[in-house]
C-alpha positions as CSV (number, residue, x, y, z in Angstrom):
1,M,24.1,61.8,-83.2
2,G,22.0,64.2,-85.0
3,N,19.3,62.7,-87.2
4,R,18.7,59.3,-85.3
5,P,15.2,57.4,-86.2
6,Q,12.8,58.1,-83.3
7,P,11.8,54.8,-81.3
8,T,8.4,54.7,-83.2
9,L,10.3,53.9,-86.4
10,L,11.9,50.7,-84.7
11,T,10.8,48.6,-86.8
12,P,10.8,45.1,-87.8
13,R,12.8,46.5,-91.3
14,L,14.9,48.0,-89.6
15,L,15.8,45.7,-87.3
16,D,16.5,43.5,-90.1
17,S,19.0,45.3,-91.5
18,L,21.5,45.7,-88.4
19,K,20.8,49.4,-88.8
20,H,21.8,52.2,-86.0
21,V,22.7,49.0,-83.6
22,D,24.6,51.5,-81.1
23,W,21.7,53.8,-81.0
24,V,19.0,50.6,-80.5
25,A,21.6,49.4,-78.0
26,R,21.7,52.3,-76.4
27,M,17.9,52.8,-75.9
28,L,17.2,49.3,-75.2
29,V,19.8,49.1,-71.9
30,E,18.8,52.9,-70.6
31,G,15.0,51.8,-70.9
32,A,15.6,48.2,-69.1
33,L,17.7,49.8,-66.3
34,T,15.4,52.3,-65.4
35,G,14.2,51.4,-62.0
36,L,16.4,49.1,-61.0
37,H,18.0,49.5,-57.7
38,R,21.9,48.4,-59.0
39,S,23.6,47.0,-61.7
40,P,23.1,43.7,-62.9
41,Y,26.4,42.9,-63.0
42,H,27.7,45.0,-60.0
43,G,29.9,42.6,-57.4
44,F,30.4,40.2,-59.8
45,S,34.5,39.8,-59.4
46,S,33.8,39.9,-55.6
47,E,36.5,37.2,-54.5
48,F,39.7,38.1,-52.1
49,S,42.5,39.9,-53.8
50,E,45.1,40.6,-51.0
51,Y,45.8,42.2,-48.2
52,R,46.7,46.2,-48.0
53,K,47.6,48.6,-45.1
54,Y,44.5,50.5,-43.4
55,C,44.6,54.4,-45.0
56,P,42.1,57.3,-43.4
57,G,39.2,57.0,-45.4
58,D,38.6,53.1,-46.0
59,P,35.7,51.4,-45.0
60,V,35.8,50.2,-41.7
61,K,33.9,46.8,-42.4
62,H,37.0,45.9,-44.7
63,V,39.2,45.8,-41.9
64,D,40.7,42.5,-41.0
65,W,40.5,42.3,-37.2
66,V,42.4,38.8,-36.8
67,A,44.9,40.5,-38.8
68,Y,45.2,43.0,-36.1
69,A,45.0,41.0,-33.2
70,K,48.1,39.0,-34.6
71,S,49.8,42.2,-35.6
72,D,48.7,45.2,-34.0
73,R,48.3,46.5,-37.5
74,Y,45.4,47.3,-39.6
75,Y,44.9,45.9,-42.6
76,V,42.2,46.2,-45.0
77,K,40.6,43.2,-47.6
78,Q,41.1,44.1,-51.1
79,Y,38.4,42.8,-53.2
80,E,39.0,41.8,-57.2
81,D,35.9,44.0,-57.9
82,E,37.4,47.3,-56.8
83,T,38.8,47.0,-60.2
84,N,36.4,47.3,-63.2
85,T,35.1,43.7,-64.6
86,R,36.3,42.2,-67.9
87,A,33.8,40.9,-70.3
88,Y,33.6,39.6,-73.3
89,I,30.7,39.1,-75.8
90,A,30.3,35.7,-78.0
91,L,28.0,36.0,-80.9
92,D,27.3,32.9,-83.0
93,C,27.7,33.9,-86.4
94,S,26.7,30.1,-88.5
95,G,24.2,29.5,-90.8
96,S,21.5,28.2,-88.3
97,M,21.1,31.4,-87.1
98,R,19.4,32.8,-90.2
99,M,16.4,31.2,-89.0
100,G,13.0,33.1,-89.2
101,N,9.8,33.9,-90.3
102,G,9.4,37.3,-91.8
103,T,12.0,39.9,-91.1
104,L,13.3,39.6,-87.6
105,H,16.2,36.6,-87.7
106,K,17.5,34.6,-84.3
107,F,20.9,36.1,-86.0
108,H,19.8,39.9,-85.6
109,Y,17.9,39.2,-82.4
110,A,21.2,38.0,-80.9
111,C,23.1,40.7,-82.7
112,Y,20.7,43.5,-80.9
113,L,20.6,41.8,-77.2
114,A,24.7,41.5,-77.8
115,A,25.2,44.9,-78.6
116,A,23.2,45.9,-75.6
117,F,25.2,44.1,-73.3
118,I,28.1,45.8,-74.8
119,Y,26.9,49.2,-74.4
120,L,25.8,48.1,-70.9
121,M,29.3,47.4,-70.1
122,Q,30.8,50.3,-71.3
123,R,28.3,52.3,-69.4
124,Q,30.0,50.3,-66.2
125,K,33.4,51.5,-67.4
126,D,34.1,47.6,-67.5
127,A,36.6,46.3,-70.3
128,V,34.3,44.6,-72.8
129,G,35.9,42.5,-75.8
130,L,33.9,40.5,-78.7
131,F,34.1,37.4,-80.5
132,T,32.1,35.9,-83.1
133,F,32.4,32.4,-84.3
134,A,30.8,29.8,-86.5
135,D,33.1,26.8,-87.2
136,R,36.4,28.9,-86.1
137,V,36.6,32.2,-84.7
138,R,36.4,34.7,-86.9
139,D,36.8,37.8,-85.2
140,Y,38.3,38.9,-81.6
141,F,38.2,42.2,-79.9
142,P,40.4,42.1,-77.1
143,A,38.5,43.6,-73.8
144,R,39.3,47.3,-73.4
145,N,37.6,50.5,-72.2
146,A,37.1,52.8,-74.3
147,R,34.4,54.5,-76.3
148,L,35.8,54.6,-79.3
149,H,36.7,50.4,-79.0
150,T,32.9,50.1,-78.1
151,L,31.5,52.2,-81.5
152,E,34.5,49.7,-83.3
153,M,32.5,46.8,-82.0
154,L,29.1,47.9,-82.7
155,S,30.2,49.0,-86.0
156,H,31.4,45.6,-86.8
157,I,28.2,44.3,-85.8
158,E,26.2,45.5,-88.1
159,Q,28.5,44.4,-91.3
160,L,28.5,40.7,-90.1
161,A,26.0,38.0,-91.6
162,P,25.4,34.4,-90.6
163,D,27.0,31.5,-92.8
164,G,29.0,28.7,-92.4
165,V,28.7,25.3,-90.1
166,T,29.0,25.5,-86.3
167,D,32.0,23.8,-84.3
168,M,31.3,25.3,-81.0
169,A,33.9,23.1,-79.0
170,A,37.3,24.3,-81.2
171,C,35.5,27.9,-81.0
172,F,34.9,27.6,-77.3
173,H,38.5,26.2,-76.7
174,R,40.2,28.9,-78.4
175,M,37.9,31.9,-76.7
176,A,39.2,30.4,-72.9
177,E,42.5,30.6,-74.4
178,E,42.2,34.6,-74.8
179,V,39.6,35.4,-72.1
180,H,41.0,36.8,-69.0
181,R,40.7,35.0,-65.4
182,R,37.2,35.6,-63.6
183,S,36.2,37.5,-66.6
184,V,32.2,37.5,-67.3
185,V,31.6,35.5,-70.3
186,L,28.2,35.6,-72.0
187,I,27.5,33.5,-75.4
188,F,24.8,34.5,-78.1
189,S,23.5,31.2,-80.0
190,D,21.2,28.5,-80.9
191,F,23.6,25.8,-79.4
192,L,21.8,23.6,-81.8
193,D,25.5,21.9,-82.3
194,P,24.9,18.2,-82.5
195,S,28.5,17.4,-80.8
196,P,28.9,16.6,-77.3
197,D,32.3,17.9,-77.1
198,F,30.6,21.7,-77.2
199,L,28.8,20.6,-73.5
200,K,32.6,19.5,-72.3
201,S,34.8,22.9,-73.8
202,L,32.2,24.8,-71.7
203,Q,34.6,23.4,-68.9
204,H,37.5,25.8,-69.9
205,F,35.8,28.6,-69.2
206,R,35.1,27.7,-65.8
207,H,38.6,26.5,-65.4
208,K,39.8,30.3,-65.7
209,G,37.1,31.0,-63.0
210,C,35.0,32.4,-65.6
211,E,31.3,33.8,-64.6
212,V,29.3,32.2,-67.6
213,V,25.8,32.8,-69.3
214,L,24.4,30.8,-72.3
215,F,21.6,33.1,-74.1
216,Q,19.7,30.4,-76.0
217,V,18.6,32.2,-79.4
218,L,15.4,30.4,-80.8
219,D,12.7,31.2,-83.4
220,A,9.1,30.6,-83.0
221,L,9.0,28.5,-85.8
222,E,11.2,26.3,-83.9
223,T,9.7,26.2,-80.7
224,I,6.0,25.4,-82.1
225,F,6.7,24.0,-85.2
226,P,3.5,25.4,-87.3
227,Y,3.7,23.4,-90.4
228,H,1.7,21.3,-92.2
229,G,1.6,18.6,-95.0
230,L,4.8,17.4,-96.7
231,L,7.8,19.6,-96.7
232,A,11.2,19.5,-97.4
233,F,13.4,20.9,-94.7
234,K,17.1,22.8,-95.7
235,D,19.7,22.6,-93.5
236,L,21.2,26.3,-93.0
237,E,24.5,25.3,-92.6
238,T,25.0,22.4,-94.8
239,G,22.6,23.0,-97.2
240,E,21.3,19.2,-97.1
241,T,17.2,19.0,-97.9
242,L,15.0,16.5,-96.2
243,E,11.6,16.3,-96.9
244,V,9.3,14.8,-94.0
245,E,5.6,14.8,-93.6
246,S,4.9,17.5,-90.9
247,E,2.1,15.8,-89.0
248,D,3.8,12.5,-88.6
249,C,7.0,14.1,-87.3
250,R,6.1,17.3,-85.1
251,E,5.2,15.4,-81.8
252,G,9.1,13.6,-81.8
253,Y,10.6,16.9,-82.9
254,L,9.3,18.8,-79.8
255,A,9.9,16.4,-77.1
256,G,13.4,16.2,-78.7
257,L,14.3,20.2,-78.5
258,D,12.4,20.0,-75.0
259,A,14.8,17.2,-73.8
260,Y,17.7,19.1,-75.2
261,Q,16.7,22.2,-73.9
262,R,16.7,20.3,-70.4
263,Q,19.9,18.5,-70.8
264,L,21.7,21.9,-72.0
265,R,19.9,23.7,-68.8
266,Q,21.0,20.7,-66.3
267,I,24.7,20.9,-67.8
268,A,24.7,24.6,-67.0
269,G,23.9,24.2,-63.6
270,R,26.1,21.7,-63.1
271,M,28.9,23.9,-63.7
272,N,27.1,26.8,-62.2
273,M,26.8,28.5,-65.5
274,G,23.5,30.7,-66.2
275,F,21.1,29.8,-69.0
276,E,18.8,31.7,-70.2
277,T,16.1,31.0,-73.4
278,L,15.3,33.4,-75.5
279,N,12.3,33.8,-78.2
280,T,12.2,36.2,-81.3
281,R,8.9,36.5,-80.5
282,T,9.7,38.6,-77.2
283,P,10.4,42.1,-77.7
284,F,14.0,43.2,-76.8
285,E,13.3,45.2,-74.2
286,R,11.3,43.0,-72.1
287,A,13.6,40.3,-72.4
288,L,16.3,42.4,-71.4
289,L,14.6,43.8,-68.6
290,A,13.5,40.3,-67.6
291,Y,16.9,38.9,-67.2
292,F,18.4,42.0,-65.3
293,H,15.6,41.8,-62.5
294,K,16.6,38.6,-62.1
295,R,20.0,40.0,-61.9
296,E,19.0,42.1,-59.3
297,R,17.2,39.3,-57.2
298,M,20.3,37.1,-57.2
299,G,22.4,40.2,-56.0
300,S,20.0,41.6,-53.3
């Protein structure tokens, strides 16, 4: 790893260039996991799988005494978490992810957090895969547990650039067809898709028994609307422009954004999916640590 930059060089300029993404991912995860008592994903796939005969050394707590009473033989319940988790990272590469102020954009923020989770899964010896998507699924790396595979995905993330329109419904259906049953699926996006079909398409993951977490990445400019006067806003996906008087539309815009986020949270809750809103003003390590602590509390 030789001449990697030191943490003091983790500047906005470095982050904006998506360089050294493997090093940044490792630094974020190792720092955030310090002090946690357990992995944030330990036991995610703890569904009962099958019985097998008891072997000396097996934990007694897994012995099925009902089966013993019926057969006079010892059987152990085997669970899915006795094999490693399969996880998939889905990264939105559409044009709207270019939104940002200065040198840090939503896309770069999402890339570094996605890379951190890829590193975390590989560190836990789990199989991890990657999807990138916009109007279609652009890239697909199947879930594997190999250091070289992880480096290939992180290297690929460094080469990405956001562009194009969004069609989440088509992309999510395609991804759901590829993922293994009872996998972990982490989706990083702004979820600014006006089509209601994309919300319905999330059900496809649930039909396969997947654990899904939606990470909505928003820029501060989107959440506080700090503009003044007459401005021309450009759609980052279609290129269309719209002139508006900032003061006249601020209240309506913020109310609409709040209502949309509440809708996303409610729908995710009904589908038993996690939903996290992330702001690019929040330091990476703080966002990661807050989520890990939340997972730790849920698992305790």
